[in-house]
Structures are given as C-alpha cells and as structure tokens.
C-alpha positions in Angstrom: 62.8 5.0 46.2 63.6 1.4 45.5 61.7 -0.7 43.0 60.0 -2.7 45.8 58.8 0.6 47.4 57.5 1.9 44.1 55.5 -1.3 43.5 54.1 -1.1 47.0 53.0 2.5 46.5 51.3 1.7 43.3 49.4 -1.3 44.8 48.1 1.0 47.6 46.8 3.7 45.2 43.0 3.8 44.9 41.6 2.3 41.7 39.8 4.8 39.4 36.1 4.7 40.0 33.4 5.0 37.3 30.2 6.9 38.2 27.1 4.8 38.1 24.9 7.8 38.3 22.4 7.4 35.4 22.3 11.2 35.0 25.9 11.2 33.7 24.8 9.0 30.8 21.9 11.4 29.8 22.2 14.0 27.1 21.6 17.7 27.9 18.2 17.6 26.4 17.2 14.5 28.4 18.4 16.2 31.6 16.4 19.3 30.8 13.3 17.2 30.2 13.8 15.3 33.5 14.2 18.6 35.4 11.1 20.0 33.7 9.1 16.9 34.6 10.3 17.2 38.2 9.3 20.9 38.4 5.9 20.1 36.9 5.2 17.3 39.5 6.4 19.6 42.4 4.0 22.4 41.3 1.0 20.2 40.7 -0.9 21.0 44.0 -0.2 24.7 43.5 -1.6 24.6 40.0 -4.7 22.7 41.1 -5.4 25.3 43.8 -5.0 28.1 41.3 -7.4 26.4 38.8 -10.0 25.9 41.5 -9.7 29.4 42.7 -10.1 30.7 39.1 -13.3 28.7 38.6 -14.7 30.0 41.9 -13.9 33.6 40.8 -15.6 33.0 37.4 -18.7 31.7 39.2 -18.7 34.7 41.6 -18.3 37.1 38.7 -21.2 35.4 36.9 -23.4 35.7 40.0 -22.6 39.4 40.3 -23.5 40.0 36.7 -26.8 38.1 37.1 -27.6 40.1 40.3 -26.9 43.3 38.5 -29.1 42.3 35.5 -26.1 42.4 33.1 -27.0 39.0 31.6 -29.6 39.2 28.9 -32.5 36.7 28.8 -31.2 34.9 25.7 -27.8 34.3 27.2 -29.3 33.1 30.4 -31.7 30.6 28.6 -28.7 29.4 26.6 -26.8 28.6 29.8 -29.7 26.9 31.4 -30.7 24.9 28.5 -29.4 21.3 28.7 -29.1 19.2 25.6 -30.8 15.9 26.1 -28.5 12.9 26.2 -30.1 9.8 24.6 -27.9 6.7 24.5 -27.8 5.3 21.0 -27.5 1.8 22.3 -24.4 0.7 20.4 -21.0 0.1 21.8 -17.6 1.3 20.6 -14.5 -0.5 21.5 -11.0 0.9 21.2 -8.6 -2.0 20.8 -5.3 -1.1 22.5 -3.6 -4.4 21.7 -0.8 -2.8 19.7 1.3 -1.3 22.4 4.5 -3.2 21.4 4.2 -2.0 17.8 4.5 1.7 18.5 7.3 4.1 19.3 7.2 6.3 22.5 6.1 9.3 20.5 3.2 7.3 19.0 2.2 6.1 22.5 2.0 9.7 23.6 -0.1 10.7 20.5 -2.5 7.7 21.1 -3.1 8.6 24.7 -4.1 12.2 23.7 -6.5 10.7 21.1 -8.1 8.5 23.8 -8.7 11.6 25.9 -10.4 13.2 22.9 -12.7 10.2 22.4 -13.9 10.4 26.0 -14.5 14.2 25.8 -16.5 13.8 22.5 -18.6 11.0 24.0 -19.3 13.0 27.1 -20.5 16.0 25.2 -22.5 14.0 22.5 -26.2 14.2 22.2 -26.3 10.4 21.5 -23.3 8.9 23.3 -22.1 5.3 22.9 -21.1 2.8 25.5 -17.3 3.3 25.4 -14.9 0.4 26.1 -11.1 0.3 26.0 -9.5 -3.2 25.8 -6.0 -4.7 26.0 -4.8 -1.8 28.3 -1.3 -2.7 29.2 2.4 -1.8 28.7 3.5 1.7 27.9 0.0 2.9 27.2 -1.1 1.9 30.7 2.0 3.5 32.2 1.4 6.7 30.3 -2.3 7.0 31.3 -1.4 6.1 35.0 1.1 9.0 35.0 -1.3 11.6 33.6 -3.4 13.7 36.1 -3.1 11.1 38.9 -4.5 8.3 36.7 -7.3 10.6 35.6 -8.6 8.1 33.1 -10.0 6.0 35.9 -12.4 8.8 36.7 -13.8 9.1 33.1 -17.5 8.6 33.5 -19.3 5.9 31.5 -16.2 4.2 30.2 -14.8 0.7 30.8 -11.2 -0.4 30.8 -10.2 -4.1 30.3 -6.7 -5.5 30.4 -8.1 -8.4 28.4 -8.7 -8.2 24.7 -12.0 -7.6 23.0 -12.5 -11.3 22.7 -13.9 -11.2 26.2 -17.1 -9.8 24.6 -18.0 -13.3 23.7 -15.7 -15.3 25.9 -17.7 -14.3 29.0 -20.8 -15.5 27.3 -19.0 -18.7 26.3 -18.0 -19.3 30.0 -21.6 -18.7 31.1 -22.9 -21.1 28.5 -20.4 -23.8 29.5 -21.4 -23.5 33.2 -25.2 -23.7 32.4 -24.7 -26.7 30.0 -22.7 -28.5 32.7 -25.8 -28.3 35.0 -28.0 -30.1 32.4 -27.9 -33.8 31.5 -25.8 -34.9 28.6 -27.8 -34.7 25.3 -30.3 -32.4 26.9 -32.3 -30.1 24.6 -33.8 -26.6 25.0 -37.4 -25.8 24.2 -36.6 -25.4 20.5 -35.4 -28.9 20.3 -31.7 -27.9 20.0 -29.0 -29.6 22.0 -27.5 -27.4 24.7 -24.1 -27.5 22.9 -25.7 -26.4 19.6 -27.7 -23.6 21.3 -24.5 -22.3 23.0 -22.6 -22.3 19.6 -25.5 -20.5 18.0 -25.4 -17.8 20.8 -21.7 -17.2 20.3 -22.2 -17.0 16.6 -24.9 -14.3 17.0 -22.6 -12.3 19.4 -19.7 -12.3 16.9 -22.0 -11.4 14.0 -22.8 -8.2 15.8 -19.2 -7.2 16.2 -17.6 -5.1 13.4 -13.9 -4.2 13.2 -13.4 -0.9 11.3 -10.4 -1.1 9.0 -9.2 0.5 5.8 -8.5 -2.9 4.2 -12.1 -4.3 4.4 -14.0 -5.0 1.2 -17.2 -3.9 2.9 -18.4 -0.4 3.4 -20.2 0.6 6.6 -23.5 2.2 5.4 -25.3 2.6 8.7 -24.8 2.0 12.4 -27.1 -0.3 14.3 -27.8 0.1 18.1 -27.4 -3.6 18.7 -23.9 -3.8 17.1 -20.4 -3.2 18.6 -17.8 -1.3 16.5 -14.1 -1.7 17.1 -11.6 1.0 16.3 -7.9 -0.1 16.1 -6.0 2.0 18.8 -2.7 2.4 17.0 -0.6 5.2 15.6 1.6 3.4 13.1 2.6 5.9 10.4 0.6 3.6 8.1 3.5 1.0 8.1 1.5 -2.0 9.1 -0.6 -3.3 6.2 -3.8 -5.4 6.8 -3.0 -5.3 10.6 -6.6 -4.9 11.8 -8.1 -6.9 8.9 -5.9 -9.9 9.8 -6.7 -9.6 13.5 -10.4 -9.5 12.8 -10.1 -12.5 10.5 -8.3 -14.4 13.3 -11.1 -13.5 15.7 -13.8 -14.6 13.3 -15.6 -11.2 13.2 -16.8 -9.0 10.4 -14.9 -5.9 9.1 -16.0 -2.7 7.4 -14.5 0.6 6.2 -16.0 4.0 6.5 -17.5 5.2 3.2 -15.1 8.1 2.8 -14.4 7.5 -0.9 -18.1 7.4 -1.7 -18.8 10.8 -0.1 -15.5 12.6 -0.3 -14.1 11.5 -3.7 -12.4 14.8 -4.2 -10.5 14.8 -1.0 -7.0 16.0 -1.8 -5.1 14.1 1.0 -5.0 10.5 2.2 -7.9 9.0 3.9 -6.8 7.5 7.3 -8.2 9.1 10.4 -7.1 9.3 14.0 -8.9 7.3 16.7 -10.8 10.3 18.0 -11.7 11.5 14.5 -13.2 8.1 13.6 -15.1 8.1 16.9 -16.4 11.6 16.4 -17.6 10.7 12.8 -19.6 7.8 14.3 -21.1 10.1 16.9 -22.0 12.6 14.2 -23.6 10.0 12.0 -25.8 8.8 14.9 -26.9 12.4 15.4 -27.5 13.3 11.7 -27.8 9.9 9.9 -25.7 11.6 7.2 -22.2 10.4 6.3 -21.3 13.4 4.2 -22.2 15.8 7.0 -20.4 13.7 9.5 -17.2 13.7 7.5 -17.2 17.4 6.7 -17.9 18.3 10.4 -15.0 16.2 11.7 -12.2 16.1 9.1 -10.0 19.2 9.4 -10.8 21.8 6.7 -7.2 21.9 5.5 -7.5 18.3 4.4 -9.7 19.4 1.6 -7.1 21.8 0.2 -4.4 20.7 -2.2 -1.0 20.8 -0.6 -2.4 20.6 3.0 0.1 19.4 5.6 -0.2 15.7 6.4 1.7 14.2 9.3 1.7 10.5 10.2 0.1 9.4 13.5 -2.7 7.5 11.9 -5.2 4.7 12.6 -6.3 2.6 9.7 -10.1 2.9 9.2 -11.0 4.7 6.0 -10.4 3.8 2.4 -6.7 4.6 2.2 -5.2 7.2 4.6 -5.9 10.7 5.7 -4.6 12.6 8.7 -2.4 11.9 11.7 -2.6 14.8 14.1 -4.9 14.0 17.0 -6.5 17.4 16.9 -5.9 21.1 16.7 -6.9 21.6 20.3 -4.2 22.4 22.8 -2.8 19.8 25.2 -1.0 20.2 28.5 2.4 19.0 29.4 1.1 15.4 29.9 -0.2 15.3 26.4 -3.9 15.1 27.4 -6.4 17.8 26.2 -6.3 20.9 28.5 -10.0 21.3 28.8 -10.5 17.7 29.8 -7.9 17.8 32.6 -9.4 21.1 33.9 -12.9 19.5 34.0 -11.5 16.4 35.8 -10.0 18.6 38.5 -13.5 19.9 39.4 -15.5 16.7 38.9 -13.4 14.0 40.6 -16.1 13.6 43.3 -18.9 13.5 40.9 -17.7 10.8 38.5 -16.8 8.1 40.9 
C-alpha cells in the first residue's frame, strides 16, 4: 500500500468516541444506591397496598377479640380514652434559612428531625402552632421527594418560602396601606401619629419573638402563650459560632438559651440539642411547667453517663452543646420516621 493510500485509510477510520453516559462516571457504591432507589420507587404502590391491608387485618382482629370478649374492660377504656388537646397559644418557628451551610448528610438528618417535630406536636397534650420558614434549596427537594411530598399533608403546620421576618413584615405592609388611606399628619384616638402608631405596633411584634440560641446571655425561664419562639433549623457539627445570635441581632429580635446548665449541671456530655429535642422540651415544659422534668424526659439517658457516645448533627440552643442524633426511633429509606410515614398513608384524606 502506498503512502497516499495509507493516509486515506487513516482519515476514513472512525474517531474514538467517549461515552457521555453519567453512569460510567459513578462509583460502584453510587450505582448500587441508584439501583436501590429505583427499586424502592418501583415498589412504592405495592408497599402501600400491603401496609393498608395489614392495618385492615389488625382492625379485623381487634373486632373479633372484642366480639369474643377477649379484651378486658381496662384495655378497652384505655383505647377509647382520648387525651384532650388544648392549644397553648404560643407559636414555634423552625428557621430553615441555612440550607447552603450544610452538607448533604446534614440535610438528610435535618429533614428527619423536622418529621419528629411534627409527630411530637401532633401527639402533644398542649400543641403549638408550628411554622417552618425559608423552605428552599436541598431541604425543599428532599422533603418533596419523601412520601410523595408528605410534608404538605402534615396537619396544623405552615410552610413559608420566605424568612421569619414575614411575621412582622406582613403587619408592616398592612400598616402602610392603612396609613396611606389617612391624611398626612393624621392621629389615632390616643393622639399618636399614624406613623408612630405603626412603628409602635412593629416594635411590639418583634418584642414577642425570641430566637433560641446557645450564645444568648439570657436564660429562658418560662414560655408565654403570646410569644413566638424560633429554633434554628441547622445541623452544623457545631462549626458555626454565634450564627443564630448574629442573625437574631440583625433582625432586631430577642434571644434566649434553654436553662440546661441551671438544671443539669452534672450532665457529662455537651449541651446542644437536635431540633426535635428542643421542640419536645418546649412541649414538655408547657405540660409540666418544670424545666428539670422536661430535660430529663427528652434528653437520651446515655447523655447522663460518662463516656456516652456523642455524634455531631446538632442545633445550637442550649448552653454549650449536647447531642446530634435526631432520635433513637427507626427511620425508613427516605430518612423520615417510620411511624409517621405509616400514619400519613392512612390519613391523607383526613388531613387536607
């Protein structure tokens, strides 16, 4: 073959192609996780059907026991007795405005903690009004992907994409509109100008908002039904110092820390709690009006033992730092509490 023929043959040869399939760039573990997620999604309807059938079977078995007289009177009364739910009147806000400051693992942990807060509030004798603010980014994506956006069916909860500042900004807008309808220099029945009255109203609203943070100089000694308490929704391995304190200062609102050191001075581990643990402590205080009892009923018992294991998905609220695990309860593959997802399956029609 001549040189010209060889050059022609080489020019006609197909160029090597590089695969653009993203799966080729994934590791073995990543491919396994993707396959597992695909199988989980494919079997969702079948799982739902099995769960519903299991609950129906449980009800049928209970009805048969009742008909046969196998359920004693005490057990029956316990089942029929409904604990009264009296709203405390206060509002708890979970500030989710830290999405870009967390790793993917921390986002997953936070979403589990949010589910626990909802579960605790729903089962509480004195529930709060529960509001989640600044819902966006990966936290929103994670919640949307769990149980067909099951969070949207959580009863008695609100979800805002805006920050907690909307608590008083809405009032500010209303005040501006009403002041625009009055003549310039107008006064209310107390002799105050409309502008001064609006400023006073906004000040009163902010005075009733308290951000719970470990870095506050003030201890929270009691909860008041007219106040709003903000919990920082972040799992940060305690690496951001004064984060919530600085944010509250910028917003012009008060801060306070839970009085953990006052009541649990002998606690062996650090004193930072998860979002759901803080919330459950607030619920318990409303029920008992006793901080010590509230702390001991919520903080895991192992935290009171020297050498207890401490991990690091924490939210800054207490004096220093305490635990990071969202809870000891099991979670499903999506990271949300198993019992919550099972209840949602049955109650979708009831809640909304």
